[in-house]
C-alpha positions as CSV (number, residue, x, y, z in Angstrom):
1,M,54.3,128.9,106.5
2,H,51.3,127.1,107.8
3,L,52.3,124.1,105.8
4,T,55.6,124.1,107.4
5,F,54.0,124.3,110.9
6,S,51.7,121.4,110.0
7,I,54.5,119.3,108.8
8,I,56.6,120.0,111.9
9,A,53.7,119.2,114.3
10,F,53.0,116.0,112.3
11,V,56.6,114.8,112.5
12,V,56.9,115.6,116.1
13,R,53.7,113.8,117.0
14,Q,54.9,110.7,115.0
15,I,58.0,110.3,117.2
16,G,57.1,107.3,119.4
17,A,59.5,108.1,122.2
18,I,57.9,111.3,123.1
19,N,55.0,111.4,125.4
20,F,51.9,113.4,124.7
21,G,52.6,116.4,127.0
22,F,56.2,116.7,126.0
23,H,55.5,116.8,122.3
24,T,53.1,119.7,122.9
25,I,55.6,121.7,124.7
26,L,58.2,120.8,122.1
27,I,56.0,122.0,119.2
28,M,55.3,125.2,121.2
29,I,59.0,125.9,121.4
30,I,59.6,125.1,117.8
31,F,56.8,127.3,116.7
32,S,58.0,130.2,118.8
33,V,61.7,129.9,117.6
34,L,60.5,129.7,114.0
35,S,58.2,132.7,114.4
36,I,61.0,134.7,116.0
37,I,63.6,133.7,113.3
38,V,61.3,133.9,110.2
39,F,59.0,136.8,111.1
40,K,61.5,138.7,113.1
41,T,59.1,139.0,116.1
42,S,60.2,139.8,119.5
43,I,60.4,137.0,121.9
44,Y,57.9,138.2,124.6
45,P,54.8,138.7,122.4
46,T,55.5,135.5,120.5
47,V,55.7,133.4,123.7
48,L,52.7,135.1,125.1
49,A,50.7,134.4,121.9
50,V,51.7,130.8,121.8
51,L,50.8,130.3,125.5
52,F,47.5,132.2,125.1
53,T,46.5,130.1,122.1
54,S,47.5,126.8,124.0
55,I,45.4,127.9,127.0
56,M,42.4,128.7,124.7
57,I,42.7,125.4,123.1
58,I,42.6,123.6,126.4
59,L,39.7,125.7,127.5
60,C,37.7,125.1,124.3
61,E,38.3,121.4,124.4
62,T,37.2,121.3,128.1
63,I,34.0,123.1,127.1
64,N,33.4,120.8,124.2
65,F,34.0,117.7,126.3
66,G,31.7,119.1,129.0
67,V,28.9,119.6,126.5
68,L,29.5,116.1,125.0
69,S,29.3,114.7,128.5
70,L,25.9,116.2,129.0
71,V,24.6,114.9,125.6
72,F,26.2,111.5,125.3
73,S,26.9,108.6,127.7
74,S,30.6,108.0,128.7
75,E,30.8,104.8,126.5
76,T,29.7,106.8,123.5
77,I,32.2,109.6,124.2
78,N,35.0,107.0,124.6
79,E,34.0,105.3,121.4
80,L,33.8,108.7,119.5
81,L,37.3,109.8,120.8
82,K,39.0,106.5,120.0
83,G,37.8,106.8,116.4
84,G,38.7,103.2,115.5
85,A,40.4,101.9,112.4
86,T,37.5,102.5,110.0
87,L,36.9,105.7,107.9
88,S,33.6,106.2,109.5
89,G,35.1,106.2,113.0
90,Q,37.9,108.6,112.0
91,I,35.3,111.0,110.5
92,K,33.2,110.9,113.7
93,K,36.4,111.6,115.8
94,A,37.2,114.5,113.5
95,L,33.6,115.9,113.7
96,V,33.7,115.7,117.5
97,G,36.6,118.4,117.4
98,V,34.7,120.8,115.1
99,P,32.9,122.6,117.9
100,T,36.3,123.2,119.7
101,N,37.7,124.7,116.5
102,L,34.7,126.9,116.0
103,L,34.8,128.1,119.5
104,L,38.4,128.8,119.3
105,I,37.9,130.8,116.1
106,A,35.1,132.9,117.7
107,I,37.3,133.7,120.6
108,M,40.2,134.7,118.5
109,V,38.0,136.9,116.4
110,L,36.7,138.6,119.5
111,V,40.2,139.2,120.9
112,Y,41.3,140.5,117.4
113,K,38.4,143.0,117.3
114,F,38.9,144.1,120.9
115,Q,42.6,144.8,120.2
116,M,41.8,146.6,117.0
117,K,39.3,148.8,118.8
118,R,41.8,149.5,121.6
119,M,44.5,150.3,119.1
120,K,42.3,152.7,117.2
121,K,41.3,154.3,120.5
122,E,45.0,154.7,121.7
123,A,46.0,156.2,118.2
124,K,43.1,158.7,118.5
125,N,44.1,159.7,122.0
126,G,47.7,160.0,120.8
127,E,46.7,162.4,117.9
128,T,44.5,164.7,120.1
129,G,47.2,164.9,122.8
130,Q,45.0,163.6,125.6
């Protein structure tokens, strides 16, 4: 399923007539609809999950850019984010995004562990009748 999501995101981003913000919203809608249809999830939790993930990505990218701004000059950051046509430039651009992904993974793991702990606590309270 992740391959399907990746292909859809790639195709939507390649459409030249769609602006950056609009393609992000379009991808979110497509992912939500696919999740609801394929995984038979309810609408409300699916939309919440997509919105939460999008907000976390924005937050992580903001933190990453803030740290980069403290470490590098604005010209260096612009050069890194442009990437350029060379393989070296593209690799540097990809590496700039790694901290964002690591931070996002850490947050998602923490949220997952918190939810599991809360679910176990709720199940335990339900069994004892409290």
